[in-house]
C-alpha positions as CSV (number, residue, x, y, z in Angstrom):
1,M,189.2,205.5,-12.8
2,L,187.3,202.3,-13.4
3,A,185.7,201.5,-10.1
4,Q,184.3,205.8,-10.7
5,F,183.0,204.9,-14.0
6,K,180.9,201.4,-12.3
7,R,179.7,204.0,-9.3
8,L,178.5,206.2,-11.6
9,G,177.4,203.8,-14.5
10,A,175.3,202.0,-11.4
11,D,173.8,204.5,-9.9
12,S,172.9,206.1,-13.8
13,L,171.5,202.6,-14.4
14,L,168.7,202.4,-11.7
15,Y,167.8,206.3,-12.3
16,A,167.6,205.4,-15.6
17,F,164.8,202.6,-14.9
18,M,163.1,205.4,-12.6
19,N,163.0,208.0,-15.6
20,V,162.5,205.2,-18.1
21,G,159.6,204.1,-16.0
22,T,158.2,207.3,-15.5
23,K,158.7,209.1,-18.9
24,L,157.2,205.8,-20.6
25,I,153.8,206.4,-17.8
26,A,153.5,209.9,-19.1
27,F,154.4,208.7,-22.7
28,I,151.3,206.4,-22.6
29,M,149.0,208.8,-20.5
30,L,149.3,211.9,-23.1
31,P,147.5,210.0,-25.8
32,I,144.9,210.0,-23.1
33,Y,144.8,213.4,-22.1
34,T,145.0,214.5,-26.2
35,N,142.0,212.1,-26.9
36,Y,139.9,213.4,-24.1
37,L,141.5,217.3,-24.4
38,P,141.4,219.2,-27.5
39,P,144.2,221.0,-28.5
40,A,142.4,224.5,-27.1
41,E,142.1,222.5,-23.6
42,Y,145.5,220.7,-23.9
43,G,146.6,224.1,-24.0
44,V,144.8,225.4,-20.7
45,L,146.8,222.4,-19.0
46,D,149.7,223.1,-20.6
47,I,149.7,226.7,-19.6
48,I,148.8,225.8,-15.5
49,D,152.0,223.3,-15.8
50,K,154.2,226.2,-17.1
51,W,152.6,228.9,-14.4
52,T,153.5,225.5,-11.6
53,A,157.2,225.5,-13.5
54,M,157.6,229.2,-12.7
55,L,156.5,228.8,-9.0
56,T,158.9,225.7,-8.3
57,F,162.0,227.8,-9.7
58,L,161.1,230.4,-7.1
59,I,160.3,228.0,-4.3
60,I,163.5,226.0,-5.2
61,F,165.3,229.3,-5.0
62,G,169.1,227.7,-5.8
63,T,168.7,225.5,-2.6
64,D,169.3,222.6,-4.6
65,S,173.0,223.2,-5.6
66,A,173.4,224.6,-2.0
67,L,172.4,221.5,-0.1
68,S,174.1,219.6,-2.5
69,F,177.5,222.0,-2.0
70,Y,176.9,221.9,1.8
71,Y,175.8,218.0,2.4
72,F,178.9,216.5,0.7
73,E,181.0,219.7,2.5
74,T,180.6,217.7,6.1
75,K,181.2,214.5,7.5
76,D,178.9,216.0,10.3
77,E,175.5,213.8,10.4
78,G,174.2,216.5,12.8
79,K,175.5,219.2,10.4
80,K,173.6,217.2,7.8
81,L,170.4,217.3,9.3
82,E,170.4,220.9,9.8
83,H,171.2,221.6,6.4
84,V,168.5,219.4,5.1
85,R,165.8,221.1,7.7
86,N,166.6,224.2,6.7
87,V,166.3,224.0,3.1
88,M,162.4,221.9,4.1
89,Y,161.3,225.1,6.2
90,F,162.6,227.6,3.7
91,R,160.8,226.0,0.7
92,I,157.5,225.8,3.1
93,F,157.9,229.2,3.8
94,I,157.7,230.3,0.0
95,V,155.3,228.3,-0.9
96,A,152.7,229.0,1.7
97,L,153.3,232.6,0.7
98,L,152.5,232.2,-3.2
99,G,149.5,230.0,-1.6
100,L,148.1,233.3,0.6
101,I,149.1,235.5,-2.7
102,V,146.6,232.9,-4.9
103,L,144.0,232.8,-2.7
104,A,143.9,236.4,-2.5
105,A,144.4,237.4,-6.6
106,G,143.1,233.9,-8.0
107,P,140.7,235.3,-10.2
108,Y,143.1,238.5,-11.3
109,I,145.3,235.9,-11.6
110,S,143.3,233.6,-13.8
111,E,142.5,236.5,-16.1
112,L,146.1,237.6,-16.6
113,L,146.8,234.2,-17.6
114,F,143.9,232.8,-19.7
115,G,142.0,235.7,-20.1
116,D,138.9,234.2,-18.0
117,S,138.9,234.1,-14.5
118,G,136.5,231.3,-14.9
119,Y,139.8,228.9,-14.1
120,V,140.7,230.0,-10.3
121,R,140.2,226.7,-9.3
122,L,142.6,225.0,-10.9
123,L,145.7,227.4,-9.8
124,Y,144.0,226.7,-6.5
125,I,143.8,222.8,-7.2
126,S,147.7,223.7,-8.8
127,I,149.3,225.2,-5.2
128,G,148.2,222.2,-2.8
129,V,150.1,219.7,-5.2
130,L,153.5,222.7,-5.1
131,F,153.0,222.0,-1.3
132,L,152.9,218.2,-1.3
133,D,155.8,218.3,-3.6
134,T,157.8,220.8,-2.0
135,I,158.1,217.9,0.8
136,L,158.3,215.4,-1.3
137,V,161.4,216.4,-3.5
138,V,163.1,217.5,-0.4
139,V,163.0,214.2,1.2
140,L,164.3,212.0,-2.2
141,M,166.5,214.8,-2.7
142,V,168.2,213.4,0.4
143,L,168.1,209.8,-0.7
144,R,169.5,210.2,-3.5
145,F,172.5,212.1,-1.7
146,D,172.9,209.6,0.3
147,F,172.5,206.6,-2.4
148,K,169.5,205.3,-1.6
149,T,169.0,204.4,-5.1
150,K,166.3,201.8,-4.6
151,K,164.3,203.8,-2.4
152,V,164.4,206.9,-4.1
153,V,163.3,205.2,-7.6
154,V,160.7,202.8,-6.0
155,F,158.6,206.5,-4.4
156,T,159.3,208.0,-7.6
157,V,157.7,205.3,-10.1
158,G,155.3,204.5,-7.9
159,K,154.0,208.4,-7.7
160,M,154.1,208.8,-11.6
161,L,152.0,205.3,-11.5
162,L,149.5,206.5,-9.1
163,V,149.3,209.8,-11.3
164,A,148.5,208.4,-14.4
165,I,145.7,206.1,-13.3
166,L,144.2,208.0,-10.7
167,S,144.0,211.2,-13.7
168,Y,142.6,208.9,-16.1
169,L,140.1,208.0,-13.6
170,F,138.8,211.6,-12.8
171,L,139.0,211.9,-16.6
172,K,136.8,209.2,-17.7
173,Y,134.3,209.2,-15.0
174,F,133.7,213.0,-13.4
175,V,135.8,215.6,-14.8
176,Q,136.7,215.9,-18.4
177,T,138.6,218.8,-18.1
178,P,142.3,219.9,-17.4
179,E,141.1,220.1,-13.6
180,G,140.3,216.0,-13.5
181,I,144.7,215.7,-14.9
182,L,145.1,218.2,-11.5
183,L,142.7,216.0,-9.4
184,G,144.7,213.2,-10.0
185,R,147.7,214.9,-9.3
186,I,147.1,215.6,-5.9
187,V,145.9,212.9,-4.5
188,S,148.5,211.4,-6.0
189,S,151.4,213.6,-4.3
190,A,148.8,213.3,-0.6
191,I,149.3,209.0,-0.8
192,I,152.9,209.2,-1.5
193,F,153.4,211.8,1.7
194,L,152.1,209.6,4.0
195,L,154.3,206.6,2.6
196,L,157.1,208.7,3.2
197,L,156.0,210.5,6.5
198,S,158.7,207.9,8.6
199,S,161.5,209.2,6.2
200,S,160.4,212.8,6.2
201,I,159.3,213.2,10.4
202,K,162.6,214.2,11.2
203,Y,163.0,216.2,8.3
204,L,160.2,218.1,9.2
205,K,160.9,219.0,12.6
206,P,160.3,223.0,13.1
207,K,164.3,223.6,14.2
208,I,166.0,226.2,11.2
209,S,169.0,227.1,12.1
210,F,169.5,231.0,10.8
211,P,173.3,231.4,10.8
212,S,173.1,228.0,8.6
213,L,170.3,229.1,6.5
214,K,172.4,232.6,5.6
215,E,175.1,230.5,4.8
216,L,172.7,228.3,2.4
217,V,171.1,231.1,0.6
218,K,174.6,232.9,0.5
219,Y,175.4,230.3,-2.2
220,A,171.6,229.7,-3.5
221,A,170.5,233.1,-4.5
222,P,173.2,234.1,-7.3
223,L,171.1,230.9,-8.9
224,V,167.8,232.4,-8.7
225,P,167.7,234.9,-12.0
226,A,169.5,231.5,-13.5
227,S,166.5,229.8,-12.1
228,L,163.9,232.6,-13.3
229,A,165.5,232.6,-16.8
230,F,165.4,229.0,-17.3
231,W,161.6,229.7,-16.6
232,V,161.4,232.5,-19.4
233,I,163.6,230.4,-21.6
234,A,161.6,227.0,-21.8
235,N,157.9,228.1,-21.0
236,A,157.6,232.4,-22.0
237,S,156.8,231.2,-25.4
238,V,153.9,230.0,-25.0
239,F,152.1,233.2,-23.1
240,F,153.2,234.4,-26.4
241,L,152.2,232.1,-29.0
242,Q,148.5,232.6,-26.6
243,A,149.3,236.1,-27.2
244,F,149.8,236.4,-31.0
245,H,148.0,233.4,-32.0
246,S,145.7,231.1,-29.8
247,T,145.6,228.5,-27.4
248,E,145.0,225.6,-29.6
249,E,148.5,226.6,-31.1
250,V,150.0,226.4,-27.7
251,G,147.8,222.8,-27.3
252,I,149.8,221.7,-30.0
253,Y,153.8,223.2,-28.8
254,G,153.0,221.6,-25.8
255,A,152.0,218.3,-26.9
256,A,154.9,218.6,-29.0
257,T,157.6,219.4,-25.9
258,K,155.8,217.0,-24.4
259,L,156.8,214.4,-26.8
260,A,160.5,215.8,-27.2
261,T,161.1,214.5,-23.2
262,V,161.5,211.3,-24.6
263,I,165.4,212.7,-24.9
264,T,165.3,212.6,-21.1
265,L,165.0,209.0,-21.4
266,L,168.3,209.2,-22.3
267,T,169.6,212.2,-19.8
268,S,167.5,212.1,-16.5
269,G,169.4,209.2,-15.4
270,V,172.5,210.4,-15.7
271,Q,171.3,214.1,-14.4
272,M,170.7,212.5,-11.1
273,A,173.4,211.1,-10.4
274,W,175.7,213.4,-11.7
275,R,175.8,215.5,-9.4
276,P,177.0,213.7,-6.2
277,Y,179.5,212.0,-8.2
278,S,181.3,214.2,-9.3
279,M,181.2,216.0,-6.3
280,S,182.6,213.9,-4.7
281,I,185.4,212.6,-6.6
282,K,186.2,216.4,-8.0
283,D,189.5,216.7,-6.5
284,K,191.4,213.2,-7.3
285,E,194.0,213.3,-9.9
286,N,192.8,211.6,-12.7
287,S,189.1,213.7,-12.0
288,P,189.7,215.8,-15.2
289,L,190.6,213.3,-17.8
290,L,187.5,211.7,-16.7
291,F,185.3,214.2,-17.2
292,S,186.3,215.0,-20.5
293,K,185.7,211.4,-21.7
294,I,182.2,211.6,-20.0
295,Y,181.8,215.3,-21.8
296,M,182.3,213.8,-25.3
297,G,180.2,210.2,-24.5
298,L,177.1,212.0,-23.3
299,L,177.2,214.2,-26.4
300,L,177.2,211.7,-28.7
301,M,174.1,209.8,-26.7
302,G,172.2,213.6,-27.5
303,I,173.2,213.1,-31.0
304,F,172.0,210.3,-32.2
305,G,169.1,210.0,-29.7
306,I,167.7,213.4,-31.4
307,M,168.4,212.0,-34.7
308,A,166.5,208.5,-33.8
309,I,163.7,211.0,-32.4
310,A,163.4,213.3,-35.7
311,T,163.3,209.6,-37.9
312,V,160.6,207.7,-35.9
313,M,158.5,210.8,-35.3
314,P,156.1,210.6,-38.3
315,F,155.2,207.4,-37.3
316,I,154.6,207.9,-33.7
317,I,153.0,210.8,-33.7
318,G,149.5,210.0,-34.8
319,I,149.0,208.4,-31.2
320,L,147.7,211.8,-30.1
321,G,144.6,211.9,-32.3
322,K,144.7,213.7,-35.5
323,D,144.4,216.8,-34.8
324,Y,147.8,216.9,-33.2
325,Y,149.7,215.5,-35.5
326,N,151.3,218.8,-37.1
327,A,153.0,218.6,-33.7
328,Y,155.3,216.1,-35.4
329,Q,158.2,218.4,-37.0
330,Y,158.5,220.5,-34.2
331,V,159.7,217.2,-31.3
332,A,163.9,216.8,-32.8
333,L,165.1,220.2,-32.5
334,I,162.5,220.9,-28.9
335,S,164.1,217.7,-28.2
336,A,167.7,219.3,-28.8
337,A,167.3,222.2,-26.6
338,T,166.5,220.2,-24.2
339,F,169.4,217.9,-24.2
340,L,171.3,221.1,-24.1
341,N,169.4,222.0,-21.0
342,F,170.5,219.1,-19.6
343,Y,174.0,218.7,-20.7
344,Y,174.8,222.2,-19.4
345,L,174.6,220.8,-15.9
346,I,177.3,218.4,-17.2
347,I,179.5,220.8,-18.6
348,S,179.0,223.8,-15.9
349,A,180.7,221.2,-13.3
350,G,183.8,223.7,-12.6
351,L,181.6,226.5,-11.4
352,F,179.5,224.4,-9.0
353,F,183.5,223.2,-7.6
354,T,184.8,226.6,-7.1
355,K,181.2,227.9,-5.9
356,K,181.5,230.4,-8.9
357,T,177.5,229.8,-9.4
358,G,176.8,233.5,-10.0
359,V,178.1,232.8,-13.4
360,I,175.3,230.9,-14.6
361,S,172.9,233.1,-13.3
362,I,174.5,236.3,-15.5
363,T,174.8,234.0,-18.7
364,F,171.3,232.8,-18.5
365,G,169.6,236.0,-17.4
366,I,171.3,237.7,-20.8
367,V,170.3,234.8,-23.1
368,A,166.6,234.9,-21.3
369,V,166.4,238.3,-22.5
370,I,167.9,237.0,-26.1
371,N,165.1,234.6,-26.2
372,T,162.4,236.8,-25.4
373,I,163.3,239.1,-28.4
374,L,163.6,236.4,-30.5
375,N,160.2,235.2,-29.0
376,I,158.4,238.6,-29.6
377,T,160.2,239.2,-33.4
378,L,159.9,235.4,-34.4
379,I,156.3,234.1,-33.2
380,P,154.0,236.8,-35.3
381,V,155.4,235.9,-37.7
382,F,156.4,232.3,-37.8
383,S,154.2,230.7,-35.0
384,I,155.3,227.4,-33.0
385,W,158.4,227.3,-35.4
386,G,159.9,230.4,-34.2
387,A,159.3,229.2,-30.4
388,V,161.2,226.7,-31.5
389,A,164.2,228.4,-33.1
390,A,163.9,230.8,-30.1
391,Y,164.4,227.8,-27.8
392,L,167.1,226.1,-29.2
393,I,169.2,229.7,-29.7
394,A,168.7,230.4,-26.1
395,Y,170.3,227.3,-25.1
396,M,173.1,227.3,-27.9
397,T,174.1,230.7,-26.5
398,A,174.6,229.9,-22.9
399,I,176.1,226.4,-23.5
400,V,178.8,228.8,-25.3
401,F,179.5,231.3,-22.3
402,I,178.9,228.8,-19.5
403,F,181.6,226.1,-20.8
404,R,183.6,229.2,-21.5
405,K,184.3,229.5,-17.8
406,S,183.5,227.0,-16.1
407,Q,186.4,225.6,-18.3
408,Q,188.5,228.3,-16.5
409,A,187.7,227.5,-13.3
410,Y,188.5,223.8,-13.6
411,Y,190.2,222.7,-16.5
412,V,188.5,219.9,-18.3
413,P,190.7,218.4,-21.4
414,V,188.3,218.6,-24.2
415,S,188.1,220.3,-27.3
416,F,184.6,222.9,-27.4
417,G,185.7,223.5,-31.1
418,K,184.8,219.9,-32.0
419,M,182.0,219.6,-29.4
420,A,180.0,222.5,-31.4
421,F,181.2,221.1,-34.5
422,L,179.3,218.0,-34.2
423,F,176.2,219.7,-32.5
424,V,175.6,222.1,-35.1
425,N,175.9,219.8,-37.8
426,M,173.6,217.3,-36.1
427,T,171.6,219.9,-36.2
428,A,171.8,220.0,-40.0
429,A,170.9,216.5,-40.1
430,V,168.2,216.9,-38.1
431,I,166.5,220.1,-40.1
432,S,167.7,218.2,-43.0
433,I,165.6,214.8,-41.9
434,I,162.4,216.9,-41.1
435,Y,162.6,218.9,-44.3
436,V,162.4,215.1,-46.3
437,Q,159.8,214.0,-44.3
438,E,157.3,217.1,-45.0
439,H,157.9,217.4,-48.4
440,E,157.7,213.4,-48.7
441,L,160.5,212.4,-50.3
442,N,162.1,209.0,-50.7
443,F,163.5,207.8,-47.5
444,L,166.9,207.3,-49.0
445,Y,167.5,211.3,-48.3
446,I,167.2,210.2,-44.5
447,A,169.6,207.8,-44.4
448,L,172.1,209.7,-46.2
449,A,171.6,212.8,-43.6
450,W,172.4,209.3,-41.2
451,L,175.6,209.0,-43.4
452,Y,176.0,212.1,-43.5
453,M,176.5,212.6,-39.3
454,L,178.6,209.4,-39.1
455,L,181.2,211.0,-41.9
456,I,181.1,213.9,-39.3
457,I,181.6,212.0,-36.4
458,G,184.7,210.4,-38.3
459,I,186.3,213.0,-39.5
460,S,186.1,214.6,-36.2
461,R,188.1,211.7,-34.7
462,V,186.3,211.6,-31.2
463,D,188.4,207.8,-30.6
464,K,191.4,210.1,-29.8
465,D,189.0,211.7,-26.8
466,F,188.2,208.4,-25.6
467,R,191.7,206.8,-25.4
468,R,193.5,209.7,-24.2
469,K,195.5,208.6,-21.3
470,S,197.2,211.8,-20.4
471,F,196.7,215.4,-20.8
472,Q,199.0,218.5,-21.3
473,I,197.3,221.6,-20.1
474,E,199.7,223.4,-22.2
475,K,198.7,221.9,-25.2
476,S,194.9,221.9,-24.8
477,L,195.0,225.7,-24.0
478,N,196.6,226.7,-27.4
479,D,194.3,224.0,-29.6
């Protein structure tokens, strides 16, 4: 078990370094963008990003999970290459189809998204970025599966650094609008594509096995509604904010969302290492017990990370400029939802092990409807707070259903009641911290919120979960 922990830890450390690097670059660039772009213009960029995210889900079509499963299912290198080519050309076909639609209906789509057909050029550039990134993502994914972690880290950080430098140069010297940032992205993707061409060329050979592709799509298809549901949950609030309020509020919310991704400094390394790691040890006798400790450890990491974000955010937000100061109050709770977006991938391991991924689609489909209803109900009255509440409630609901179903498929001896108790109390503590900050109360009240959370953790006796060396399934199920 110790060796398996070390393997996950080593890969997670490298991926954490990669993500610290990329997130740090993004964090440094955010105030540069916000100082060049007022909230309304930043809102335009955020809408483009949300539009791109939706198209990305359509392009991926669940094939990341399918490739992960079938890549490790076979030991035949030729079969692995076949699976990769199938995924590569499937995605290229989808992005090409979307590109044709944008070329034919660009002005109409621009009018629909912004109420102005003048942003069509931004749509064209975004499709170009998607095409290049489609190829890059598949290549880097395969490198990750082959545990070529260093190469993945170098090219991922390098791409982000290029995006930062070129976007800044375009903004400063050429185009002081969202277009400058998008131009930086497309040029950066083109450079990295050329640098990775030697690694990519074998995957770009136009050779498709339709029976194998059918098998991949059959595995992936149940995840597609879930992907669209993810987009609705994470991004639809932006369009409701624009409809009921203004693009300026979209910009404030977008800035808060970007800052909230700081929580991924803690989670993204584990997320990238988790799928290959968990798939490779799922059949070992001690894996359920090992997974239980990972579940609890990651939850505690998220709890402390979210509370830390809530505590320090008023001191950090000033770097965005005075027009964005009010964004600080939303960041911690958005971070909580962002953490759950990561955490569901961990605690749903059983569904991926047993190919019951349709449960995820059904769950997030239902939750997306709930989220939409909450957005329509809350945003007109509470504006950005309504969007934050809808986002967090949606993911909390999804976690409950997915964990239960995953446990039925592959039992992990961990108490859901204890995990829910910890997370709900953390949410209450974060809300109290924000209340203290908003009303400029004594900082000691924030210290009390931390002490309260430590007390809750002590009462829960999570130490017993980490000390456990064996388990009885029957007893745990009764608990």
